[in-house]
N, C-alpha and C positions, 0 to 999 in steps of 0.2 A: 662514421656518422657524426654530424655536428650536434652537440648537445647544448642544453640551456638549463639554468637553475630556475625552478618554479617554486615560489613560496606560497604556502597556505597560511592565511592570517585569521586571527580571531575576528569574528564579525562585529564585536562590540568594542574592542580595544585597538584593533589594527596590529596587534603584536603577532610576530611570526611564530607559529606553533609547529611548523614542519616545512622542510624544503627538500626538494629532490632534483636530481639531474635527469632530464627527459629529452627525447628526440626534438630538436629545434624545428624540424620540418612540420610538426603537428600544428593544427589550428589551435587557437586559444583555448577553446573548451575541451579539446582532447588533451592538451598539455596538463590542464588542471586535473582531468580524469586520470591521466597516467600517474600524476603525483599522488593522488588519493589512493590508487591501487598499491603503489609502493608503500605508502604510509600504513595501509591495512596489513600488508604482508609483514611489516616490522612491528606490528602491534602498537603503533602510535595512537595516542588519544587525540581524536579530532573534535572533541566536544567544543561547541561554539565556533567551529570553523566556518569561514565564508566560502561556500562552494557554488555560488550563484552561476548558473549556466554551464556547470561542469557536465561533461559527457562521460557517463559511467556505464554505458550500455554493456550488459553482460558481466559486470563486475561482481566478484564474490565479496560482499561486505557483511557476511554472516557474523553476528555477535559484535559488530563494530560499535564503538561508542561515538555517536554523532549527535548527542543530546544538544538541543538548542542551535544546531547548525543551520546556516542559511543555504538552502539548496533551491531557491526560487528559480523556476525555469530549467532545472537540471534534467538531463536526459538519463533516465535510469531504467529504460526498457530492458526487461529480462534479467535485471540485477538480482542477485541472491542476497536478501536482507534479513534472512531468518534470524530471529532473536536479537536483531540490532536494537540499540537504544537510540530512538529518535524522538524522545520526549521533548515536546515544545519546539521541535525543529520547524523551520519555515520551508514547506514543500509546495508552496503555491505555484501552480502551473507546471509542476514537475511531471515528466512523462514516466509513469510507473507501469506502463502497459506490460503485462506478463511478468511483473516483478514478483519474487517470492518473499512475502512479508509475514510468513507464519511465525507466530509468537513474538513478532516485533513489538517494541514498546512505542506506540504512537500517541501516548497520552498527551493531550494538549497541543498536538502538532497542528500546523496550519496546512490543510490540503485543499484550500480554495482553488478551484479550477484545475486540480491535478487530474491526470489521465490514469484511471485505475482499471482500464479495460483488460480483463483477463488476469488481474493481479490476484495472488493467493493471500488472503488475509486470515487464514485459519488460526484462531486463537490469539490474534493480534489484540493488544490493549489499545482501545480507541477512546478511553475515558477522556471526555472533554475535547476531543479532536474536532477541528473545524472542517467539516466535509462539504460545506456549501459550495455548489457549483462544480464539484468533482464529477468526472465523467466515467461511466461504465457502459458496457454493452453497446458498442458501436456509436459512442458519443452521446448516449442518453445521459441527462444530467440528474444527479442526485437531488432530491427535494425533501423538504420537511426538516423538523428540528433534530430528529435522530434517524437519518436515512439508511444506516446500516445496522442490521439486527442479526446477531450471531447466536446460535443455539448449538450446544454440544459439549462433549462428544455424544452423538446419538446415531441410531439407525444401523443398517447392515455394515457400514464402513467404520462404525464407532469413531466418527470424525465430526468436524464442525460443518454446520449448514449455515450459509449466510444469505440473508434477504436484503435486497437493495430497493429502496423506495425511490423511484425516478419520476421524471416528468411524463414518462410514457407508461407508467404502471409499476407494479412490483415484480422484481425478478429474483430468481433463486439460483445460488451456486451450491452444488453438492457434488464433490468429486469432479468428474469430467462433464457433469450436467450443468448447463446454464440455459435458463429459459424463464418464461413467465410463471407466475404462481399457479395459474390454471394448468399450464403444461406440466409443471412439477407434480401437481396433484394427480393428474391423469397417469403420469409415469409411475408414481408410487402405487396407485391402485392396480395398475396393470402388472407391475413387477412383484409387489408384496401382498396385494389383497388385504386380508384381515389378520395376517400373521403379526408377530410382535413388532417387527420393523414397520409394517404398515400402520399399526396403531400409533406407534411413536411418531412417525412422520406426520400422520394426520393431526395429531395433537399439536405438533410444531406448526403446521399450516394454520391452525386456528389461532395460535399465539401470534404468528406473523400478521394475520388479518387484523387482529386486535391492535397490534403495535402500529401498523400502517394507518389505521383509523385514528388512533390517538396522536401519533407523532408525525404523520405524513403532512404533505402540503395542504394547507387550508384553502378552500375555494373562495 
């Protein structure tokens, strides 16, 4: 197999922070992705890396330090980013469909136009993250000043419940459930009635409604 050295550079200084030998027959974005996967396996610190357009589909980047990295347009579908440090990272237009982002640090990250369809954000730190234009639920676009609202751990799963304010209304993700707020309310009442879980979920629904009214898209 013919190989090629791929360099990963700092997005700010251009300094080479990691290099790896990868399959030369891969396309450009796959070469970068292959190099990143090698870097993660060797515990390399990729803080500030320029990973624009990298294809990291299915990569396990759990707990990786990618703070301030540039991954604009990166393909990260189904990637495991649990606990990763992505603070202030540029993830504009990144494809994060189905990505596992539980407990990831996304504080200050730019997710403008990112695809979050099916992404798991349980417990993720979204402090100050730019979510304008990010897409969830079959392309529905997030809207409003604070379009993602998480509550938890609560309910029968003792886990996080996430509400998404979109141009098509408010949607809720709770475990394997994803649907409109009205559908979630109906499911809660059918499944839990007035037991302790039902009471807690219904209180959360009221909070979501208030949040959407205050921070949602203004007409």
